[in-house]
C-alpha positions in Angstrom: 105.5 82.7 113.8 105.3 86.4 113.3 107.5 88.1 110.5 107.1 91.8 111.5 108.0 94.3 108.6 111.0 96.3 109.1 109.3 99.4 107.9 105.4 100.3 106.9 103.7 102.9 105.0 100.6 104.6 107.2 98.3 106.4 105.0 96.8 109.1 106.9 92.8 109.4 106.6 91.7 112.1 109.2 91.2 114.9 107.2 89.2 113.2 104.3 87.3 110.4 106.5 87.9 112.0 109.9 86.4 115.4 109.2 83.5 114.3 107.1 81.2 112.4 109.7 81.4 115.7 112.1 77.7 116.8 112.8 78.6 120.4 112.7 80.1 122.5 109.9 84.2 122.4 109.8 85.7 125.7 108.6 88.0 125.3 105.5 90.7 127.0 106.9 90.7 124.3 109.9 90.8 121.8 107.3 93.6 123.0 105.5 95.6 123.7 109.2 95.2 120.2 110.0 96.5 118.9 106.6 99.5 121.4 107.0 100.1 120.0 110.4 100.0 116.6 109.3 102.4 117.2 106.5 105.1 118.0 109.0 105.3 114.8 110.9 106.5 112.4 108.4 103.5 110.9 107.2 104.0 110.2 103.5 100.3 109.7 102.1 97.6 111.9 103.6 93.8 111.7 102.0 92.6 115.3 101.9 89.0 115.7 100.6 86.0 113.6 99.3 84.8 114.9 96.0 81.3 113.3 96.5 77.6 114.4 96.5 77.5 117.4 98.8 74.1 116.4 99.2 74.9 113.1 101.0 78.1 114.6 102.4 77.6 118.2 103.2 81.0 118.4 105.1 82.6 118.2 101.9 81.2 121.1 99.8 84.7 123.1 100.2 86.7 120.0 98.4 87.9 122.3 95.7 89.2 125.3 98.4 90.8 122.5 100.7 92.6 120.7 98.0 93.7 124.5 96.6 94.5 125.7 99.6 97.0 123.1 101.5 100.7 123.6 101.3 102.4 120.5 99.5 105.3 119.3 101.3 108.1 117.1 99.1 107.8 113.4 99.5 104.1 113.6 100.4 101.3 112.4 98.3 97.9 113.8 98.8 94.8 112.0 97.8 91.3 112.4 97.0 88.2 110.0 97.4 85.6 110.1 94.8 82.8 107.7 94.1 81.4 108.4 90.5 82.7 109.9 87.2 81.4 113.3 88.1 83.6 113.4 91.4 86.7 112.1 89.6 86.5 115.0 87.0 86.0 117.3 89.6 89.4 115.7 91.3 91.3 115.7 87.9 91.3 119.4 87.8 94.0 119.2 90.7 95.7 116.2 89.1 99.1 118.3 89.8 98.7 118.1 93.4 97.0 115.1 94.1 97.7 111.3 93.8 94.8 108.7 92.8 95.4 105.8 94.7 92.8 103.1 95.3 91.6 104.1 91.9 89.2 101.0 91.4 86.3 101.1 94.3 84.7 97.7 94.9 82.5 96.6 97.7 82.2 92.6 98.8 78.7 93.4 99.9 75.9 94.6 97.1 73.8 95.8 100.2 76.1 98.3 101.4 77.4 99.5 98.0 73.8 100.3 97.3 73.4 102.5 100.5 77.0 104.3 100.4 77.6 104.5 96.5 73.9 104.1 95.3 74.8 101.6 92.9 74.5 97.9 92.6 77.3 95.0 91.5 76.6 95.5 87.7 76.1 99.6 87.6 79.4 99.5 89.9 81.8 97.9 87.4 80.7 100.0 84.3 81.2 102.7 86.6 84.6 101.5 87.4 85.4 100.8 83.7 84.2 104.4 83.2 86.7 105.6 85.5 89.6 103.7 85.0 89.3 104.8 81.3 89.4 108.3 82.5 92.1 107.8 84.6 94.4 106.7 81.6 93.0 109.3 79.6 94.6 111.7 81.9 97.9 109.7 82.1 97.2 107.8 85.8 97.0 103.8 85.7 95.0 102.6 88.1 96.9 100.0 89.9 95.1 100.0 93.3 91.7 98.7 94.0 89.8 99.4 97.3 87.3 96.9 98.8 85.0 97.7 101.1 83.1 95.8 103.6 85.9 92.9 103.3 85.4 91.1 106.4 81.8 91.8 107.0 78.7 93.9 106.8 75.7 95.5 108.9 73.3 94.7 105.9 74.8 91.6 104.6 76.4 89.9 107.6 79.9 88.0 107.2 81.9 88.3 104.2 83.2 84.8 103.2 86.9 84.4 101.9 85.1 83.3 98.5 83.4 86.1 98.1 86.0 88.6 99.1 88.6 86.8 96.6 85.6 87.2 93.9 85.5 90.8 94.4 89.1 91.2 93.9 89.1 89.3 91.0 86.5 91.4 89.6 88.8 94.4 90.3 91.3 92.6 88.3 89.1 92.1 85.6 88.2 95.5 85.6 92.1 96.5 85.2 92.8 94.0 82.6 90.1 95.4 80.3 92.3 98.6 80.0 95.7 97.0 79.8 96.4 97.7 83.5 97.9 95.5 86.2 96.7 95.7 89.8 99.6 96.0 92.2 98.1 97.1 95.5 94.4 95.7 97.4 93.3 97.9 100.4 90.9 95.4 102.5 88.7 97.9 104.3 86.6 96.8 107.5 84.4 99.5 106.8 82.0 98.3 109.4 84.2 96.7 112.0 83.6 93.2 111.7 87.0 91.9 111.6 88.9 90.3 114.6 92.6 89.2 114.5 91.7 85.5 113.1 89.5 86.7 110.2 92.5 88.9 109.2 95.2 86.2 109.2 92.3 84.4 107.0 91.7 87.0 104.5 95.2 88.1 104.2 96.4 84.7 104.0 93.8 83.5 101.2 94.7 86.8 99.2 98.3 86.2 99.0 97.7 82.6 98.2 95.9 83.6 95.1 98.2 86.9 94.4 101.7 86.3 95.7 102.8 89.5 94.5 99.7 91.9 95.3 100.7 94.2 98.1 98.1 94.7 100.7 96.8 97.5 102.5 94.4 97.1 105.6 92.3 99.7 106.7 90.3 99.1 110.3 87.5 101.0 112.3 87.6 100.6 115.9 83.8 100.5 116.9 84.4 96.9 119.0 87.7 97.8 120.4 89.6 95.5 118.1 91.3 98.3 115.4 94.6 98.1 117.0 94.8 94.3 117.6 93.8 93.8 113.8 96.6 96.0 112.9 98.8 93.9 114.9 97.7 90.8 113.5 98.3 92.1 110.1 101.9 93.4 111.3 102.6 89.9 112.4 101.8 88.9 108.8 104.5 91.2 107.5 101.8 93.7 106.0 103.5 96.8 105.6 100.7 99.0 104.5 97.9 100.6 106.7 95.3 103.2 106.7 94.7 105.3 109.9 93.3 108.4 111.1 95.0 111.2 113.5 93.4 110.9 117.0 90.9 108.2 116.2 88.6 110.6 113.9 86.4 109.1 111.7 83.6 106.7 110.7 81.4 106.0 108.1 78.2 107.8 107.9 76.5 105.3 105.9 77.4 102.1 108.0 74.1 102.2 109.6 76.0 102.0 113.2 75.2 105.2 115.4 78.3 103.8 117.7 80.6 103.4 114.8 84.0 104.7 115.9 86.8 106.2 113.7 89.8 104.6 112.3 92.7 103.1 114.0 94.4 106.1 115.9 97.5 106.9 113.7 99.3 107.9 116.8 98.8 104.9 118.6 99.5 102.9 115.6 103.1 104.7 115.1 103.7 103.9 118.9 102.7 100.3 118.5 105.5 100.1 115.7 108.3 102.0 117.6 107.9 99.8 120.4 108.0 96.9 118.0 111.0 98.4 116.3 109.2 98.9 113.1 110.1 101.9 111.4 107.2 104.2 110.0 109.3 107.7 109.4 106.7 109.5 111.6 107.8 111.9 114.5 105.5 110.8 116.9 105.7 114.1 119.3 105.0 116.1 116.1 101.7 113.6 115.7 100.5 114.3 118.8 100.6 118.0 118.5 98.2 117.3 115.6 96.1 115.0 117.1 95.2 117.6 119.8 95.1 120.4 117.0 92.6 117.7 115.4 90.6 117.7 118.8 90.2 121.6 119.2 89.0 121.6 115.6 86.2 119.1 116.2 85.2 121.1 119.4 85.0 117.6 121.5 87.4 114.6 122.7 88.4 112.3 120.6 89.3 108.5 121.3 93.2 108.5 120.7 95.1 107.1 123.6 98.7 108.3 122.9 97.7 111.7 122.6 96.8 111.2 126.2 99.3 109.0 127.6 102.4 110.0 125.7 105.0 108.0 124.4 107.2 105.9 126.6 110.4 107.4 125.4 110.1 110.5 127.6 109.1 108.4 130.7 112.4 106.3 129.9 114.6 109.6 129.8 113.2 110.6 132.7 113.9 107.3 134.9 117.7 107.0 133.5 
């Protein structure tokens, strides 16, 4: 029996995760233009930049310029990504413009953590302690954790429920040492191993262990199950999802040349519209932003609704 939420929050990842994987340099102003266009759609959370090692992710060498250049819109939270203390210190220069969510970064797969963050489990734990303390010193409580490779890993295989729960427990322990209580956890299917059934198993297990914890779901569409996995989450009443305009994105360290981007934002909004779930997002404006994203990258993007359109117009035409 489904328990669809009445409304959901969508966290737009396109500008950050989407553009960083593009092979050619994306002009700074184009990144800013996309962020500003998305700000006009009704999206309430946009991840705008990666403060990471530019030797590994050269596409974000201009993170400071992008964050300093977009036009903040009231009611929209703009967030950064960072992987270590140095990146966090860079991001904190803009704490008046940015919201620091997903503050504790964990991985259910140590092989992926080593590849993605150049860090084993022990080193990452110390790094997270340092970052939680740095955030707290800046008046920011690290109340949200992000779990990479939550469903499976190209380097470690399937991730058991026991391993997922243990990784989340470690995040709780890190927060507790700093007198912080985790309120939200993001389960990231970084390498697209999730299926609707494993989504149900993982969400059910996390809720059983931590009933009051808000769950966010982040899916990639490498094997075409992104929107199906999102629907499985919706049926369970999950009310927070990550997605990417026009289906931009992909993880550059996933070890999969065919890795597709995140669940497409306009496709997710369309699904929610048809299910009667409120998103607060104007689908027509979002489609315009998706078309802008395609112009910016200079090649076709995988979004479906940006081409097929919504059913609202067709219904109006046949009335």
